C-alpha positions in Angstrom: -0.1 0.5 -0.1 2.5 2.6 1.3 5.0 1.4 -2.2 1.3 2.3 -4.0 1.1 5.8 -2.1 4.4 6.7 -3.3 4.1 6.3 -6.9 1.1 7.7 -6.7 2.3 11.1 -5.7 5.4 11.2 -8.0 3.7 10.7 -11.4 1.2 13.2 -10.1 4.1 15.1 -8.9 4.4 17.8 -12.1 1.3 17.2 -13.0 -0.9 20.4 -14.8 -2.6 22.2 -11.2 -5.6 24.0 -11.6 -5.3 27.7 -12.2 -6.4 30.5 -8.8 -9.2 31.5 -10.7 -10.2 28.4 -12.1 -10.3 26.8 -8.8 -12.2 29.6 -7.1 -15.0 29.8 -9.9 -15.6 25.9 -10.6 -15.2 24.4 -7.3 -18.6 25.8 -5.2 -17.2 23.8 -1.5 -13.8 25.7 -2.1 -15.4 29.3 -2.3 -17.6 28.6 0.4 -15.1 27.9 2.7 -12.2 30.4 1.6 -15.4 33.6 2.4 -15.7 31.5 5.7 -12.3 31.6 6.4 -10.9 35.2 5.0 -13.4 36.4 7.2 -12.5 35.1 10.2 -9.4 35.6 10.2 -9.6 39.4 9.4 -11.4 39.2 13.0 -9.2 36.9 15.0 -6.3 38.8 13.8 -8.0 42.0 14.9 -9.0 40.2 18.3 -4.9 39.6 18.5 -3.8 42.8 18.1 -6.4 44.0 20.5 -4.7 41.2 23.2 -1.8 42.0 22.6 -2.4 45.7 23.4 -4.3 45.1 26.7 -1.0 42.8 28.0 1.7 45.5 26.9 -0.6 48.0 28.7 -1.6 46.6 32.1 1.7 44.2 33.0 4.8 45.9 30.3 6.3 42.5 30.7 8.1 40.5 27.8 6.8 37.5 29.8 3.4 38.5 30.1 3.1 39.1 26.4 4.9 35.9 26.3 1.8 33.7 28.5 -0.2 35.8 26.1 1.7 34.1 22.7 0.8 31.0 24.8 -2.6 30.9 25.6 -2.6 30.9 21.4 -0.1 28.6 21.5 0.2 25.9 24.4 -3.9 24.5 24.7 -3.6 24.2 20.7 -0.8 21.2 21.1 -2.9 19.9 24.6 -6.3 19.5 23.0 -4.8 18.4 19.3 -4.8 14.6 19.7 -7.8 14.3 21.1 -9.5 17.2 18.5 -7.8 14.4 15.3 -10.4 12.1 17.0 -13.5 14.1 16.7 -12.2 16.0 13.7 -12.0 11.5 12.2 -15.3 10.7 13.6 -17.5 13.4 13.6 -18.7 15.2 10.3 -16.4 17.4 9.6 -18.8 20.4 7.7 -20.2 20.0 11.6 -17.5 20.3 13.6 -16.6 23.7 11.6 -19.6 25.1 12.3 -19.6 24.0 16.2 -16.9 25.5 16.6 -17.9 29.6 14.8 -20.4 29.3 16.8 -18.9 28.7 20.4 -16.4 31.3 19.4 -18.7 34.2 18.3 -19.3 33.9 21.7 -16.2 33.3 23.6 -14.8 36.4 22.1 -17.2 38.7 23.7 -15.6 37.6 27.0 -13.1 39.6 26.7 -15.9 42.4 27.0 -15.0 41.9 30.6 -11.1 42.7 30.9 -10.9 46.0 31.9 -7.4 45.9 34.5 -4.9 44.2 35.3 -6.6 42.4 37.8 -9.2 40.9 35.1 -5.8 39.6 32.7 -6.5 35.9 33.9 -9.7 36.4 32.0 -8.0 37.5 29.6 -5.8 34.6 29.2 -8.6 31.6 30.1 -10.6 32.7 27.5 -8.2 33.3 24.8 -7.0 30.0 26.1 -10.8 28.8 25.7 -10.4 30.0 21.8 -7.4 28.3 21.2 -8.9 24.8 21.9 -12.3 25.2 19.7 -9.9 26.4 17.3 -8.1 23.2 17.5 -11.0 21.4 16.5 -11.3 24.1 13.6 -8.1 23.3 12.2 -7.3 20.5 11.7 -11.0 20.2 10.5 -10.9 22.3 7.6 -7.2 21.0 6.7 -8.1 17.7 6.3 -11.9 19.1 4.6 -8.8 20.0 1.4 -8.6 16.9 -0.4 -12.5 15.5 -0.4 -13.6 18.8 -1.8 -10.7 19.4 -4.5 -9.9 17.1 -7.7 -5.8 16.1 -7.6 -4.7 18.6 -9.7 -6.7 21.4 -7.5 -5.4 20.4 -4.2 -1.6 22.2 -4.3 -3.4 25.2 -6.1 -6.2 25.3 -2.9 -3.6 25.0 -0.5 -1.4 27.5 -1.7 -4.7 29.6 -2.3 -5.9 29.4 1.3 -2.4 30.4 2.6 -2.0 33.2 0.7 -5.3 34.5 1.5 -4.5 33.5 5.3 -1.4 36.0 4.9 -3.8 38.9 3.1 -6.2 38.8 6.2 -3.1 38.8 8.4 -1.4 41.6 6.9 -4.6 43.7 6.2 -6.2 43.0 9.6 -3.0 43.3 11.0 -2.7 46.7 9.9 -6.2 47.5 10.5 -6.6 45.8 13.6 -3.4 47.7 14.8 -5.0 51.6 13.7 -8.3 50.6 15.4 -7.1 49.4 18.4 -5.3 53.1 18.5 -8.3 54.8 17.1 -11.5 53.3 19.0 -10.2 50.9 21.4 -10.4 47.5 22.4 -14.1 46.5 22.5 -15.2 47.9 19.0 -12.2 45.1 17.8 -14.2 42.0 20.8 -18.0 42.4 18.8 -15.9 42.5 15.3 -14.1 39.1 15.9 -17.6 37.4 17.2 -19.7 39.2 13.8 -16.9 37.6 11.7 -17.3 33.5 13.4 -21.3 34.3 12.3 -20.4 35.2 9.3 -17.6 32.2 8.3 -20.6 29.2 10.4 -23.1 30.4 7.4 -20.9 30.0 4.1 -19.8 26.9 5.8 -23.1 25.4 6.3 -23.6 26.0 2.7 -20.9 23.4 1.9 -21.5 19.6 1.3 -17.5 17.2 2.2 -17.8 14.0 1.3 -15.7 12.0 4.0 -14.9 8.6 5.0 -14.9 8.2 8.8 -13.5 6.4 11.5 -15.6 4.3 13.4 -15.1 4.4 17.3 -15.5 0.2 18.2 -18.7 -0.6 19.7 -19.2 -1.4 23.3 -16.7 0.7 24.4 -17.4 3.9 26.3 -16.0 7.4 24.9 -13.5 8.2 26.8 -11.7 4.9 26.2 -12.5 4.8 22.5 -10.9 8.2 22.2 -8.1 6.7 23.6 -8.1 3.7 21.4 -8.2 6.1 18.3 -5.9 8.4 19.1 -3.1 5.2 19.9 -4.2 4.1 16.3 -3.6 7.3 14.7 0.0 7.5 17.0 0.2 3.4 15.4 -0.4 5.0 11.9 2.0 7.2 11.7 4.7 5.4 13.3 3.7 2.7 10.6 4.0 5.1 7.7 8.0 7.3 8.0 6.8 9.5 4.6 4.0 10.6 7.0 5.5 11.3 10.0 8.6 13.2 9.0 6.7 16.0 7.4 4.6 16.4 10.4 8.2 17.6 11.6 8.3 20.6 8.7 6.7 22.8 10.3 7.8 21.9 14.0 11.4 22.5 13.0 10.7 26.6 11.7 9.0 26.7 15.2 12.0 25.8 16.8 13.2 29.0 16.8 10.4 31.3 15.2 8.2 30.8 17.8 10.5 33.4 19.6 11.1 35.5 16.8 6.9 36.2 16.4 7.4 37.4 20.0 10.1 39.2 19.1 8.5 40.9 15.8 5.9 42.0 19.0 8.3 43.6 21.1 9.8 45.2 17.6 6.6 46.5 16.4 6.2 48.2 20.0 9.3 50.1 19.2 8.3 51.6 16.1 6.4 54.7 16.7 5.9 55.6 20.6 2.9 57.9 19.9 0.7 54.5 17.7 2.4 51.2 19.6 -0.2 49.2 18.6 -0.1 50.5 14.9 3.8 49.3 14.8 3.3 46.0 15.7 0.5 46.1 12.9 3.2 47.2 10.2 5.2 44.5 11.5 2.7 41.9 11.3 1.4 42.9 8.2 5.0 42.6 6.6 4.4 39.4 7.8 1.2 38.6 6.3 2.8 40.1 3.3 5.5 37.5 3.5 3.4 34.4 3.7 1.2 35.1 0.8 4.1 35.5 -1.3 5.6 32.3 -0.5 3.3 30.0 -1.4 2.7 32.2 -5.0 6.3 31.6 -5.8 6.4 28.1 -4.6 4.1 26.8 -6.5 5.0 28.6 -10.0 9.1 27.6 -9.3 8.9 23.6 -7.5 6.5 21.6 -9.8 8.5 18.9 -8.7 7.3 17.4 -6.1 10.9 15.3 -5.7 12.7 18.3 -5.0 10.5 19.3 -1.7 11.8 18.0 1.1 15.2 19.3 0.8 13.5 23.0 -0.5 11.1 22.5 3.5 14.8 22.4 4.7 16.2 25.3 2.8 12.6 27.7 3.4 13.7 27.8 7.4 17.1 28.5 7.1 16.1 31.3 4.9 13.8 32.1 7.3 16.3 32.4 10.7 19.1 34.3 8.0 16.1 37.2 7.2 16.0 37.6 10.8 19.6 37.4 12.1 20.0 40.1 9.4 17.6 41.8 11.1 18.7 42.1 14.0 21.9 44.4 12.5 19.1 46.4 11.1 18.2 50.2 12.9 15.8 50.9 8.8 12.6 50.8 9.5 12.2 49.6 5.7 14.1 47.5 5.5 13.2 46.1 8.7 9.8 45.5 6.7 11.8 43.8 3.8 13.0 41.1 5.3 10.2 40.2 7.0 8.7 40.2 4.1 11.5 37.8 3.1 12.2 35.5 6.4 8.0 35.3 6.1 7.4 34.1 2.5 10.3 31.3 3.0 8.2 30.1 6.1 4.8 30.2 4.1 6.7 28.0 1.5 7.8 25.8 4.0 4.2 25.6 5.7 2.4 24.8 2.1 4.8 22.8 0.5 4.4 20.5 3.7 0.9 21.1 4.3 0.3 19.5 0.6 2.7 16.2 0.6 1.0 15.7 4.5 -2.8 15.4 2.5 -1.3 13.4 -0.3 0.3 10.6 2.2 -2.1 10.8 4.4 -5.7 8.6 4.6 -8.7 10.9 4.8 -10.1 8.3 8.1 -6.4 9.1 9.5 -6.4 12.6 8.2 -7.8 14.6 10.5 -5.8 13.0 13.4 -2.5 13.7 11.1 -3.0 17.3 11.2 -4.0 17.3 14.6 -0.6 15.5 15.5 0.8 18.2 13.1 -0.3 21.2 14.8 1.0 19.7 18.2 3.9 19.3 17.0 5.4 23.0 15.8 2.6 24.7 18.8 4.3 22.2 21.6 8.2 23.1 20.3 6.9 26.9 19.0 5.8 27.2 23.2 9.1 26.3 24.4 10.4 29.0 22.3 8.9 31.8 22.9 8.8 30.8 27.2 13.3 30.5 26.1 12.6 33.6 24.4 11.1 35.8 26.8 13.2 34.0 29.6 16.5 35.4 28.4 14.7 38.9 28.1 13.7 39.4 31.1 17.4 37.9 32.0 19.0 41.2 30.5 19.1 40.4 26.8 18.8 42.6 24.7 15.9 42.2 22.3 18.4 42.6 18.9 20.8 39.8 20.2 17.8 37.1 20.8 16.8 38.3 17.4 20.1 37.5 16.1 20.6 34.2 18.9 16.8 32.5 17.5 17.8 34.0 13.4 20.9 31.3 14.1 18.8 28.4 15.6 16.7 28.1 12.8 19.8 28.3 10.2 20.8 25.7 11.6 17.4 24.0 11.8 17.1 23.9 8.4 20.2 22.9 7.6 20.1 20.1 9.9 16.6 19.0 8.0 18.4 19.4 4.8 21.4 16.6 6.0 18.7 14.4 7.4 15.5 14.5 6.7 15.9 14.7 2.5 18.6 12.0 2.3 16.1 10.3 4.1 13.3 11.1 1.3 15.6 10.1 -1.5 16.7 7.3 -0.4 13.0 5.9 -0.2 12.6 7.4 -4.1 15.2 5.5 -5.4 14.1 2.4 -3.5 10.2 2.7 -5.6 
């Protein structure tokens, strides 16, 4: 079975890919998913900037801001194993609708955060929001191969990733301005409305699915544990799938802390409009992650080259940040952020597409939940280490350089260790 799968992927690796407009016009399910996702993402980035602003205003501590980042990551890692089971066992369309409706209610709770004594509530609500997202994200990603044809899958991944990036760029830039101009309450209300709109579009989708049925006459807890174990067993016995679940995690070794540093750096750009500064750098990040997948889809048609390219993308991200640490001119900083995240965006889309193609449908939710488990857990550790170094007195530019070097080394190790393993499999086939 594994051999046939590898041969199929290789045979299709140079096939003609669908165009972006062709995909959006001809595939109603992708179009509806896209509308729902981009609208909720727009609100999410408004929400994120508002949370960062509250934490910075009420604490002024890099570690407190790191905790805000962790509430967006660590709950995702911890909830991912169970989320993957739910995505494979339940109707993915209904899972996404339910997640949107729950999040629409949760984000209104941020309206009750008024001073530093309420930060615990902010962290709790942000964690709850991400726990619910831990179900939505793998449901969305696992559904994509079910609603696309083989020649549409890479295009759909690149298109959704580019859309995520555009929403990051637009949402972060506009969100920073909106927070400084209107305050945080308006932003949280807007985010709630966007989840309702997303649920409306996803409700109109049709998503075929090969479900993984739970064992009969077994309790819910035992069934969940059994299915989680089956998912891990599937990964252990399918090394090409397991390897791709580490691609994003390799980026996260340095990338987690670097995104935290990006927010702190943005806070220094415009002293009189600090959230706007964060928004500008996050918008540059979004622009880069949008450019990267589009360029990668155009330049790297041969899938056999993708595993090696993944490592070079990680190293390029680190190189961009390492250079940034020596620069004080804002336009160059922005250009380097765009470059660094163009590389990370390419890594994300290429590894996601390979993972979708290599995974069986009934395991795909657990595969992508594991993918998110690895990346968010390692990203969380990276953030904690970075924040502790700042609290210990290390300068911001020094830690940016240090974690940029970590990413360069991580990417090169991927090229030296993982890429040859991929090549040896292809040679045997």
